[in-house]
N, C-alpha and C positions, 0 to 999 in steps of 0.2 A: 524443583521445577517450576516453570514461567508460565504465569498467566497473560495473555492478550488480550484485550477488548477495542472493537473498534466504536468510532463515532463520528459522527458529522453524516452521513448518509443520508439521500432526501428524495425529492420531485424537483429537479429545476428544469427551465427551458434552455433549448439547444440555444447556443452563444453564451450560457451562462457560467456560474462557477461556483463549488464545493471546496471545503478543505473537508479531508479526512483525518482523523487522529486515531493514532492508537497506543494505548497507556498499558505499559508492563508493571510487573509484579510478583513477587518471590524468585526473582534472579539479580545479576548482574545485569544492568541492561546494555551498558558499554562493554558485555563481553562477546554481544552479538551482534554479526550484522542485520540490518532490517529490510524486507522487501513488502512490496504489496503484489499480489495477484487478481486477479480477478476471473469470474467464474458465469458467463451470459447463459441465458436459457438454450436448453439443448445442445450447448456448445463442451468443449473442454474447460478446464483451469487453464487459465495464460497467464505470464509473468509481463508485470506492467513497470516496476520500477526498483532500485536495490541502492541501499547505501551503506557506505562501509561501517567500521564500528566506530572511528572517530567523526564520521562524518565528511572526512576530508577527501571521498571517492564517489561519484554515483556513476549508474547506467542508467537508462528506459530504454523501452522497447519502441523501435521505431515510430509506430502511429500512435504515440504522443508525444515524442518530441518535440518541445519547443510549446507544449501547451500543459502539461503537468510537470511537477517539481516535488522531489521527494527531499524531505531535512528530518532533522533531529534534533532534539533538545534532551542530552543525557542527564541534566541536572533533572530533567523533570521526567525522564523514563517514557519517552514519547516521541513517536515517530508522526509525520505528517507527512500528506499527500496531498497538494494546492493542484487544484484541475480547472483550467480555464480552458474556454472555447467549446465548451460540451458538445457533444454531437450524440444522435439517436444511439448509434452505435456502441456508445461508452457505458450503455443502460445495460448492467452485472451487479452481481453482489462482490463485490470488494473484500478481500483479505488480504490483513497483514499476516508476515511471518518472521520468525528469527531464527538462525543458524549462528554458529561460530565461526562459519567460513563467507567468504563475500562471491565467492564465484558460484553462480548458481549452474546447479547440475541436476540432473536426474535426481530425484528423493530431497531436493535443497528443502530446507524448512524443517527444523526439528520442533519447533513449537507454531502453532494457528491460534488464531482467533476465529471466531465463530460467524465473523464477516458482517457486512454493515449493505444495505440494497442502495445503489442509484439510479437511478431511473430520470432516465433525458427526454420529454419531450417534443417533437418535432414540429 
């Protein structure tokens, strides 16, 4: 069983930056692709970014391209989401998730963290 815990959320002004971290325990971190998702109030959870098990491949949703960067450190069992040029519409609870497969599909995400709130003030 893999446990995931996110950190680094908070309140930031529009145009600012935050770095989210997600640390895993209870499993072999490098066996999992890692992803970030977010859920804004009144909206469904949406995909943000994913990184392959070795870190050699990443993909992010169009709305965050050029602003958000996903990375991982397998030695530290941690995945990061660097968020720059934040906008009010980035306000959401951000979740990290782990899955053996890199390809995001319906039902992707074998393990999920509890989430961390990101609030961007305009």
